[in-house]
Residue frames relative to the residue before (quaternion, step in Angstrom):
aa qw qx qy qz dx dy dz
M 1.0000 0.0000 0.0000 0.0000 0.00 0.00 0.00
G 0.6583 0.5360 -0.3142 0.4249 3.56 0.91 -0.92
R 0.6533 0.5191 -0.3148 0.4523 3.57 0.95 -0.87
N 0.6761 0.4803 -0.2906 0.4772 3.58 0.95 -0.85
L 0.6232 0.5285 -0.3406 0.4651 3.59 1.03 -0.72
L 0.6570 0.5104 -0.3146 0.4570 3.59 0.89 -0.91
A 0.6555 0.5052 -0.3111 0.4673 3.59 0.93 -0.87
H 0.6482 0.5150 -0.3157 0.4635 3.59 0.99 -0.82
L 0.6530 0.5165 -0.3189 0.4529 3.59 0.90 -0.87
K 0.6787 0.4817 -0.2945 0.4698 3.57 0.89 -0.89
A 0.6376 0.5264 -0.3267 0.4578 3.58 1.04 -0.75
E 0.6924 0.4528 -0.2611 0.4974 3.57 1.15 -0.64
G 0.5667 -0.6509 0.3572 0.3574 3.58 1.28 0.06
F 0.4726 0.6637 -0.4534 0.3612 3.60 1.19 0.36
P 0.4411 -0.6360 0.5439 0.3243 3.63 -0.97 0.71
A 0.1072 0.8106 -0.5606 0.1305 3.58 -0.58 1.11
L 0.1385 -0.7762 0.6137 0.0419 3.51 -1.15 0.77
G 0.1715 -0.7988 0.5717 0.0753 3.55 -0.84 1.01
T 0.2558 -0.7615 0.5774 0.1458 3.55 -1.21 0.55
Q 0.1157 -0.7557 0.6387 0.0874 3.52 -1.35 0.33
C 0.5847 -0.6179 0.4041 0.3362 3.54 -1.14 0.68
T 0.7863 0.1124 -0.0484 0.6056 3.57 1.04 -0.82
A 0.5595 -0.6303 0.4274 0.3271 3.57 -1.15 0.61
E 0.1569 0.8195 -0.5287 0.1559 3.58 0.32 1.27
K 0.8097 0.2030 -0.0758 0.5453 3.58 0.95 -0.87
S 0.4776 -0.6559 0.5025 0.2988 3.55 -1.08 0.73
G 0.7450 0.4106 -0.2947 0.4355 3.54 -1.20 0.55
L 0.6962 0.3996 -0.2687 0.5324 3.58 1.28 -0.07
V 0.4265 -0.6845 0.5320 0.2581 3.55 -1.11 0.73
T 0.3903 -0.7089 0.5344 0.2440 3.58 -0.95 0.85
F 0.1546 0.7651 -0.6024 0.1669 3.55 -0.68 1.19
D 0.1148 -0.7957 0.5945 0.0148 3.55 -0.50 1.25
L 0.3831 -0.7607 0.4783 0.2141 3.57 -0.40 1.23
F 0.5994 0.5847 -0.3636 0.4082 3.59 1.14 -0.50
K 0.8505 0.1455 -0.0407 0.5037 3.60 0.95 -0.77
D 0.6921 0.5023 -0.2828 0.4344 3.63 1.16 -0.40
R 0.2962 -0.6824 0.6273 0.2304 3.52 -1.40 0.27
I 0.5540 -0.6593 0.3924 0.3231 3.56 -0.85 0.97
Q 0.6567 0.5279 -0.3153 0.4368 3.61 1.01 -0.76
D 0.6543 0.4902 -0.3138 0.4828 3.59 1.25 -0.31
C 0.7150 0.4645 -0.2384 0.4649 3.58 1.24 -0.37
V 0.7440 0.3455 -0.1895 0.5396 3.57 1.12 -0.66
D 0.5395 -0.6220 0.4661 0.3237 3.56 -0.99 0.91
R 0.5116 -0.6782 0.4405 0.2903 3.57 -0.80 1.04
E 0.5773 0.6036 -0.3806 0.3970 3.60 1.12 -0.56
F 0.5940 0.5704 -0.3675 0.4321 3.57 1.12 -0.60
F 0.7014 0.4558 -0.2638 0.4803 3.58 1.10 -0.68
A 0.5898 0.6303 -0.3472 0.3664 3.59 1.27 -0.24
S 0.4102 0.7301 -0.4657 0.2860 3.61 1.23 0.03
N 0.4577 -0.6729 0.5108 0.2770 3.54 -1.16 0.65
E 0.5693 0.5861 -0.3737 0.4390 3.56 1.29 -0.26
P 0.5861 -0.5599 0.4339 0.3935 3.60 -1.12 0.54
T 0.1411 -0.7967 0.5861 0.0426 3.56 -0.93 0.94
V 0.1528 -0.7874 0.5951 0.0504 3.56 -0.98 0.92
G 0.1965 -0.7630 0.6052 0.1138 3.56 -1.00 0.85
V 0.1862 -0.7985 0.5664 0.0831 3.59 -0.44 1.22
I 0.1708 -0.7977 0.5753 0.0591 3.56 -0.63 1.16
S 0.1123 0.7904 -0.5891 0.1245 3.54 -0.19 1.33
A 0.4886 0.6640 -0.4308 0.3670 3.58 1.29 -0.08
G 0.3796 0.7097 -0.5427 0.2402 3.53 -1.20 0.53
I 0.4780 -0.6184 0.5292 0.3301 3.53 -1.35 0.02
S 0.1031 -0.8583 0.5027 0.0035 3.56 -0.33 1.27
Q 0.4749 0.6540 -0.4662 0.3598 3.61 1.22 -0.02
V 0.4431 -0.7527 0.4197 0.2469 3.54 -0.40 1.30
D 0.7110 0.4487 -0.2805 0.4631 3.61 0.75 -0.96
R 0.6123 0.5505 -0.3560 0.4419 3.59 1.04 -0.67
C 0.6182 0.5556 -0.3492 0.4326 3.58 1.04 -0.74
L 0.6756 0.4500 -0.2906 0.5065 3.57 1.10 -0.63
R 0.6846 0.5049 -0.2872 0.4405 3.56 0.90 -0.95
E 0.7793 0.2003 -0.1004 0.5853 3.59 1.06 -0.79
R 0.0270 -0.8790 0.4758 0.0168 3.52 0.92 1.00
E 0.6831 0.4934 -0.3099 0.4402 3.61 0.84 -0.91
T 0.6824 0.4845 -0.2943 0.4616 3.60 0.86 -0.94
T 0.6997 0.4640 -0.2881 0.4606 3.57 0.83 -0.94
H 0.5990 0.5495 -0.3675 0.4519 3.60 1.10 -0.56
V 0.6051 0.5445 -0.3544 0.4602 3.59 1.04 -0.72
V 0.7171 0.4431 -0.2548 0.4737 3.60 0.83 -1.00
N 0.7830 0.4051 -0.1977 0.4285 3.56 0.62 -1.17
V 0.7741 0.3000 -0.1699 0.5309 3.58 1.15 -0.49
E 0.7681 0.4060 -0.2414 0.4324 3.56 0.32 -1.25
N 0.7638 0.3690 -0.2118 0.4854 3.58 0.73 -1.02
T 0.5643 0.5523 -0.3955 0.4693 3.58 1.21 -0.29
I 0.6413 0.4962 -0.3157 0.4928 3.57 1.00 -0.80
R 0.6316 0.5237 -0.3275 0.4686 3.59 1.01 -0.78
L 0.6429 0.5145 -0.3231 0.4664 3.59 1.01 -0.78
I 0.6157 0.5299 -0.3438 0.4711 3.60 1.01 -0.76
Q 0.6611 0.4992 -0.2984 0.4739 3.57 0.97 -0.88
D 0.6441 0.5152 -0.3228 0.4643 3.60 0.99 -0.83
F 0.6261 0.5253 -0.3407 0.4647 3.59 0.97 -0.78
R 0.6543 0.5131 -0.3190 0.4548 3.57 0.89 -0.90
D 0.6606 0.5104 -0.3086 0.4559 3.60 0.94 -0.86
L 0.6964 0.4525 -0.2570 0.4943 3.57 1.17 -0.63
G 0.5229 -0.6560 0.3989 0.3704 3.58 1.28 0.01
I 0.5080 0.6333 -0.4102 0.4155 3.56 1.25 0.53
K 0.3964 -0.7032 0.5385 0.2418 3.56 -0.98 0.87
P 0.3124 -0.7596 0.5320 0.2059 3.64 -0.67 0.98
L 0.0740 -0.7383 0.6680 0.0563 3.53 -1.22 0.68
F 0.1300 -0.8278 0.5455 0.0152 3.54 -0.40 1.27
I 0.2777 -0.7419 0.5907 0.1533 3.56 -0.93 0.97
S 0.0708 -0.8004 0.5953 -0.0061 3.55 -0.54 1.23
S 0.4499 -0.7120 0.5038 0.1920 3.55 -1.29 -0.17
H 0.6043 -0.5287 0.4667 0.3707 3.52 -1.34 0.42
A 0.5579 0.6534 -0.3770 0.3459 3.59 1.19 -0.48
V 0.5292 0.6023 -0.4341 0.4108 3.63 1.20 -0.04
F 0.6641 0.4430 -0.2982 0.5232 3.60 1.30 -0.24
D 0.5533 -0.6457 0.4145 0.3243 3.59 -1.17 0.45
G 0.4119 -0.7479 0.4469 0.2670 3.60 1.22 -0.25
E 0.4432 0.7065 -0.4564 0.3100 3.59 1.17 0.32
T 0.7670 0.3469 -0.1735 0.5111 3.57 1.02 -0.84
G 0.2575 -0.7713 0.5339 0.2318 3.57 0.88 -0.92
Y 0.7804 0.2967 -0.2565 0.4870 3.54 -1.36 0.26
D 0.1869 0.8218 -0.5135 0.1614 3.55 1.05 0.83
D 0.2221 -0.7426 0.6125 0.1553 3.55 -1.01 0.82
E 0.7447 -0.4403 0.2619 0.4278 3.56 -1.29 0.11
E 0.7028 0.4813 -0.2694 0.4492 3.59 1.13 -0.53
R 0.4550 0.6899 -0.4577 0.3279 3.59 1.25 -0.13
P 0.5464 -0.6210 0.4362 0.3544 3.64 -0.91 0.81
K 0.3758 -0.7294 0.5337 0.2046 3.55 -1.02 0.89
R 0.1123 0.7827 -0.5987 0.1274 3.55 -0.68 1.15
P 0.0840 -0.8321 0.5463 0.0457 3.62 0.38 1.15
I 0.2673 -0.7746 0.5548 0.1442 3.56 -1.06 0.79
S 0.7137 0.3691 -0.2491 0.5407 3.61 1.27 0.04
E 0.6250 -0.5263 0.4123 0.4030 3.57 -1.25 0.36
Y 0.6019 0.5563 -0.3539 0.4505 3.59 1.03 -0.75
G 0.6774 0.4854 -0.2885 0.4714 3.59 0.89 -0.91
R 0.6441 0.5166 -0.3288 0.4584 3.58 1.01 -0.76
Q 0.6361 0.5180 -0.3303 0.4669 3.59 1.05 -0.71
K 0.6390 0.5107 -0.3241 0.4752 3.60 0.97 -0.80
L 0.6696 0.5056 -0.3019 0.4527 3.56 0.94 -0.89
E 0.6061 0.5593 -0.3572 0.4384 3.59 1.06 -0.69
V 0.6534 0.4815 -0.3093 0.4954 3.58 1.02 -0.77
E 0.6242 0.5419 -0.3394 0.4490 3.59 0.96 -0.81
R 0.6725 0.4963 -0.3042 0.4571 3.59 0.92 -0.86
Y 0.6028 0.5315 -0.3544 0.4780 3.58 1.09 -0.67
I 0.6596 0.5108 -0.3116 0.4548 3.58 0.89 -0.94
E 0.6594 0.5240 -0.3088 0.4420 3.56 0.90 -0.92
D 0.7459 0.4107 -0.2141 0.4786 3.57 0.98 -0.87
Q 0.8326 0.2665 -0.0823 0.4785 3.58 0.89 -0.96
A 0.8070 0.1885 -0.0829 0.5535 3.62 1.11 -0.49
P 0.0296 0.8676 -0.4960 0.0204 3.61 0.74 1.03
H 0.5831 0.5786 -0.3780 0.4270 3.61 1.23 -0.22
T 0.5101 0.6531 -0.4090 0.3821 3.60 1.30 -0.12
L 0.3007 -0.7112 0.6013 0.2056 3.57 -1.21 0.59
V 0.0965 -0.7998 0.5923 0.0106 3.57 -0.86 1.02
F 0.0804 -0.7683 0.6339 0.0369 3.56 -0.92 0.98
R 0.1949 -0.7598 0.6099 0.1128 3.56 -0.90 0.98
L 0.1836 -0.8062 0.5596 0.0563 3.55 -0.81 1.09
D 0.2796 -0.6756 0.6385 0.2402 3.50 -1.38 0.29
K 0.8103 -0.2188 0.1686 0.5168 3.63 -0.91 -0.82
V 0.2226 -0.7822 0.5719 0.1078 3.58 -0.75 1.08
V 0.0083 -0.7898 0.6128 -0.0249 3.57 -0.88 1.00
G 0.1861 -0.7876 0.5777 0.1065 3.56 -1.27 0.31
D 0.4327 -0.6830 0.5153 0.2843 3.54 -1.33 -0.05
N 0.5366 0.5984 -0.4105 0.4307 3.58 1.28 0.26
P 0.3539 -0.7674 0.4892 0.2157 3.63 -0.48 1.12
E 0.6153 0.5548 -0.3516 0.4358 3.60 1.23 -0.30
D 0.6255 0.5321 -0.3424 0.4565 3.60 1.21 -0.38
A 0.4521 -0.6607 0.5254 0.2883 3.57 -1.24 0.45
H 0.3393 0.7027 -0.5665 0.2649 3.56 -0.46 1.22
M 0.7713 -0.4097 0.2243 0.4323 3.55 -1.29 0.20
F 0.6921 0.4835 -0.3001 0.4441 3.62 0.84 -0.90
S 0.6536 0.4909 -0.3305 0.4717 3.60 0.96 -0.74
E 0.6254 0.5240 -0.3328 0.4728 3.58 1.10 -0.66
W 0.6650 0.4920 -0.3042 0.4724 3.58 0.86 -0.95
H 0.6259 0.5564 -0.3398 0.4281 3.58 0.95 -0.86
K 0.6685 0.4963 -0.2951 0.4687 3.56 0.90 -0.92
W 0.6633 0.5129 -0.3072 0.4500 3.56 0.90 -0.93
I 0.6740 0.4968 -0.3044 0.4542 3.59 0.88 -0.91
L 0.6579 0.4985 -0.3148 0.4686 3.60 0.95 -0.82
D 0.7050 0.4415 -0.2546 0.4932 3.59 1.13 -0.68
N 0.4312 -0.7184 0.4348 0.3300 3.59 1.35 0.10
R 0.3872 0.6923 -0.5036 0.3423 3.55 1.04 0.82
T 0.5235 -0.6417 0.4639 0.3147 3.56 -1.16 0.59
V 0.2885 -0.7091 0.6170 0.1824 3.55 -1.04 0.86
T 0.0962 -0.8208 0.5630 0.0079 3.56 -0.45 1.24
C 0.1285 -0.8209 0.5564 0.0056 3.56 -0.70 1.16
I 0.5220 -0.5973 0.4993 0.3485 3.54 -1.26 0.43
Q 0.4444 -0.7127 0.4820 0.2494 3.55 -0.71 1.09
G 0.8402 0.1913 -0.1524 0.4840 3.56 -0.88 0.98
Q 0.5063 0.6539 -0.4334 0.3582 3.60 1.21 0.05
L 0.0833 -0.7789 0.6214 0.0115 3.56 -0.90 1.04
F 0.0628 0.8139 -0.5710 0.0874 3.56 -0.82 0.97
A 0.3679 -0.7156 0.5577 0.2040 3.56 -1.34 0.36
P 0.1724 -0.8012 0.5646 0.0979 3.61 0.03 1.23
T 0.1208 -0.8062 0.5791 0.0046 3.56 -0.97 0.94
H 0.4701 -0.6879 0.4802 0.2742 3.54 -0.87 1.00
V 0.5254 -0.6661 0.4316 0.3064 3.56 -0.85 0.99
Q 0.6282 0.5306 -0.3454 0.4522 3.61 1.09 -0.59
D 0.6059 0.5346 -0.3561 0.4694 3.59 1.13 -0.56
I 0.6180 0.5293 -0.3413 0.4706 3.56 1.09 -0.68
A 0.6526 0.5079 -0.3150 0.4656 3.59 0.92 -0.88
R 0.6788 0.4826 -0.3001 0.4651 3.60 0.88 -0.90
S 0.6400 0.5258 -0.3283 0.4540 3.59 1.03 -0.74
I 0.6229 0.5344 -0.3379 0.4606 3.57 1.04 -0.76
V 0.6620 0.4914 -0.3099 0.4736 3.59 0.91 -0.88
L 0.6738 0.4940 -0.3046 0.4575 3.59 0.85 -0.93
G 0.6465 0.5249 -0.3227 0.4498 3.58 0.97 -0.83
C 0.6577 0.4943 -0.3048 0.4798 3.57 1.02 -0.81
Q 0.6581 0.5102 -0.3133 0.4565 3.59 0.95 -0.83
Q 0.6874 0.4569 -0.2737 0.4937 3.58 1.11 -0.66
G 0.4185 -0.7295 0.4509 0.2990 3.59 1.25 -0.14
L 0.2414 0.8058 -0.5103 0.1792 3.56 1.12 0.65
T 0.0272 -0.7415 0.6686 0.0493 3.52 -1.29 0.56
G 0.6511 0.5115 -0.3743 0.4176 3.56 -1.22 0.34
F 0.6745 -0.5378 0.3807 0.3330 3.52 -1.36 -0.24
Y 0.0332 0.7881 -0.6109 0.0677 3.55 -0.91 1.02
N 0.3605 -0.6769 0.5940 0.2431 3.52 -1.09 0.77
L 0.0806 -0.7855 0.6134 0.0133 3.57 -1.00 0.90
A 0.3902 0.6859 -0.5111 0.3408 3.55 0.07 1.34
G 0.5946 -0.5956 0.4111 0.3503 3.54 -1.10 0.70
P 0.5531 -0.6501 0.4178 0.3112 3.59 -1.15 0.60
E 0.6258 0.5183 -0.3483 0.4673 3.61 1.23 -0.30
F 0.0171 -0.7799 0.6227 0.0601 3.56 -1.08 0.62
F 0.1482 -0.7912 0.5933 -0.0005 3.50 -1.13 0.89
S 0.4349 -0.5456 0.6028 0.3871 3.46 -1.39 0.10
R 0.5811 -0.5999 0.4090 0.3676 3.57 -1.04 0.70
E 0.6386 0.5336 -0.3314 0.4445 3.59 1.00 -0.78
E 0.6706 0.5024 -0.3118 0.4480 3.60 0.89 -0.88
L 0.6579 0.4961 -0.3235 0.4652 3.59 0.94 -0.81
A 0.6229 0.5342 -0.3406 0.4588 3.59 1.03 -0.75
R 0.6521 0.5015 -0.3203 0.4697 3.59 0.99 -0.79
Q 0.6371 0.5159 -0.3290 0.4688 3.60 0.98 -0.79
F 0.6300 0.5339 -0.3257 0.4605 3.58 1.04 -0.80
A 0.6637 0.5008 -0.3056 0.4640 3.59 0.92 -0.89
V 0.6229 0.5326 -0.3388 0.4621 3.60 1.02 -0.77
M 0.6779 0.4847 -0.2974 0.4659 3.59 0.90 -0.88
L 0.6338 0.5074 -0.3255 0.4847 3.58 1.17 -0.55
G 0.3539 -0.7347 0.4964 0.2975 3.57 1.18 -0.55
R 0.5661 0.5934 -0.3776 0.4300 3.56 1.15 0.63
E 0.4528 -0.6118 0.5670 0.3149 3.53 -1.25 0.55
A 0.0029 0.8145 -0.5791 0.0354 3.56 -0.93 0.84
S 0.3587 -0.6876 0.5889 0.2273 3.52 -1.20 0.67
I 0.0766 0.7983 -0.5839 0.1259 3.55 -0.43 1.28
V 0.0533 0.8093 -0.5786 0.0856 3.58 -0.62 1.12
S 0.2406 -0.7360 0.6095 0.1700 3.53 -1.31 0.37
K 0.0075 0.7838 -0.6209 -0.0085 3.54 -1.14 0.63
P 0.6475 -0.5438 0.3546 0.3990 3.60 -1.13 0.56
M 0.6334 -0.5610 0.3815 0.3721 3.53 -1.14 0.68
E 0.6108 0.5922 -0.3505 0.3916 3.58 1.03 -0.78
E 0.6748 0.5158 -0.2967 0.4366 3.59 1.13 -0.55
F 0.5863 0.5959 -0.3720 0.4034 3.59 1.25 -0.11
G 0.4052 -0.7461 0.4510 0.2753 3.59 1.22 -0.27
F 0.2745 0.7724 -0.5273 0.2235 3.60 1.12 0.56
L 0.4510 -0.6601 0.5248 0.2922 3.58 -1.13 0.64
D 0.7805 0.1590 -0.0652 0.6011 3.56 1.08 -0.78
P 0.4950 -0.6852 0.4362 0.3084 3.64 -0.90 0.80
R 0.3320 -0.6958 0.5992 0.2158 3.52 -1.36 0.41
P 0.5290 -0.6093 0.4646 0.3646 3.62 -1.02 0.65
L 0.4193 -0.7189 0.4957 0.2484 3.57 -0.93 0.86
K 0.7767 0.1959 -0.1059 0.5892 3.58 1.08 -0.69
S 0.0094 0.8567 -0.5122 0.0596 3.55 0.06 1.32
Y 0.4695 0.6946 -0.4508 0.3064 3.60 1.21 -0.10
L 0.2734 -0.7982 0.5322 0.0697 3.53 -1.05 0.94
D 0.4012 -0.6660 0.5691 0.2677 3.55 -1.29 0.44
S 0.1026 -0.8279 0.5512 0.0143 3.58 -0.47 1.24
T 0.2212 0.8130 -0.5126 0.1652 3.61 1.17 0.47
K 0.6335 0.5511 -0.3329 0.4290 3.59 0.94 -0.87
L 0.6775 0.4826 -0.2879 0.4746 3.59 0.94 -0.89
V 0.6381 0.5291 -0.3313 0.4508 3.60 0.95 -0.86
K 0.6671 0.4971 -0.3022 0.4653 3.59 0.93 -0.85
A 0.6978 0.4851 -0.2756 0.4492 3.58 1.00 -0.80
T 0.8170 0.2753 -0.1066 0.4953 3.60 1.00 -0.78
G 0.3730 -0.7286 0.4919 0.2966 3.60 1.13 -0.55
I 0.3001 0.7847 -0.4986 0.2136 3.59 1.23 0.29
R 0.1793 -0.7441 0.6326 0.1182 3.56 -1.09 0.80
F 0.3041 -0.7781 0.5256 0.1608 3.55 -0.58 1.14
T 0.4648 -0.6656 0.5187 0.2683 3.53 -1.15 0.74
S 0.4349 -0.6973 0.4968 0.2790 3.59 -0.83 0.94
M 0.5854 -0.5835 0.4253 0.3688 3.55 -1.18 0.51
R 0.5737 0.5611 -0.3911 0.4507 3.60 1.11 -0.47
E 0.6499 0.5052 -0.3117 0.4747 3.59 1.00 -0.84
V 0.6619 0.5104 -0.3128 0.4510 3.58 0.92 -0.90
M 0.6789 0.4866 -0.2979 0.4622 3.60 0.87 -0.93
K 0.6306 0.5258 -0.3322 0.4642 3.58 1.00 -0.79
S 0.6643 0.4946 -0.2987 0.4742 3.57 0.93 -0.90
F 0.6162 0.5461 -0.3437 0.4515 3.60 1.02 -0.77
I 0.6773 0.4844 -0.2948 0.4687 3.59 0.87 -0.95
E 0.6417 0.5155 -0.3263 0.4648 3.61 0.95 -0.82
N 0.6700 0.4904 -0.3016 0.4686 3.58 0.95 -0.84
T 0.6186 0.5403 -0.3378 0.4596 3.58 1.09 -0.70
L 0.6667 0.4925 -0.2970 0.4740 3.58 0.93 -0.90
A 0.6419 0.5205 -0.3244 0.4602 3.58 0.99 -0.83
A 0.6513 0.5111 -0.3164 0.4630 3.59 1.00 -0.79
Q 0.6388 0.5235 -0.3242 0.4613 3.57 1.05 -0.74
V 0.6465 0.5180 -0.3147 0.4634 3.58 1.02 -0.80
S 0.6890 0.4783 -0.2916 0.4598 3.57 0.91 -0.92
A 0.6821 0.4854 -0.2918 0.4625 3.59 1.14 -0.59
A 0.5454 0.6298 -0.4006 0.3812 3.60 1.23 -0.37
P 0.5184 -0.6390 0.4595 0.3344 3.64 -0.99 0.76
A 0.4773 -0.6776 0.4809 0.2860 3.56 -0.98 0.87
A 0.4733 -0.6596 0.5072 0.2892 3.55 -1.09 0.76
T 0.1366 -0.7932 0.5901 0.0627 3.59 -1.02 0.77
D 0.4575 -0.6701 0.5098 0.2859 3.56 -1.08 0.67
R 0.2424 -0.7609 0.5826 0.1509 3.55 -1.03 0.74
């Protein structure tokens, strides 16, 4: 998500700076949320602009089972140092924007709006909720977006469609959680919503998820149909996956509040899947060896 957001901001002409945990790619500032302070990693001149500046906090450890297995370490990153980063942004005159998760809800009912009681069923969700409660009590000027499943149309990125595409081409079975309903959201819609929310000066809590919701199995079947490929797609109960911590069964969110505030139009999953397939074919053509005359 961060990489796509940075590309979108630059394409729209906004001065933007991205960070990375380790020094792997050029053009990004190295900032490790576990041990660094943002003011020690970013040139102070970047913060000296007279224009409003927003710090988007999408960093963190999101592997659900790891959050339970390494509770102390992940709590430092996802809670303690995230709260410290929010405080550092405030001290620097930067408006914090925190990326939260559907995992703050229990997933029993689904279609949760912003006022639904928060009852996380995983350690990851409890960590997200702890930051949300800090924001509500101590930093109400912060903007919070809660996401569900993020997908894209770039076959080079790591996301659900690129994973399914590889599995189907390799004749591997796509195995889904039985009864799981979710609202996949195009990563570009998330980037556009962040920009619109900042331009509108929004604060507080907003769900940011597409209006369509699917069972994971049904969406996988639709994806295979659009690929024109036969695919082995099965569902099995969550208990058979061996997860350390449970996943919400109904994670789809009601984003009416955000739509009313920004006018955002979400991209349909049919559009996203079609674009993914077109981009995949284009990449195959560009990678094919050029024909030469003999």
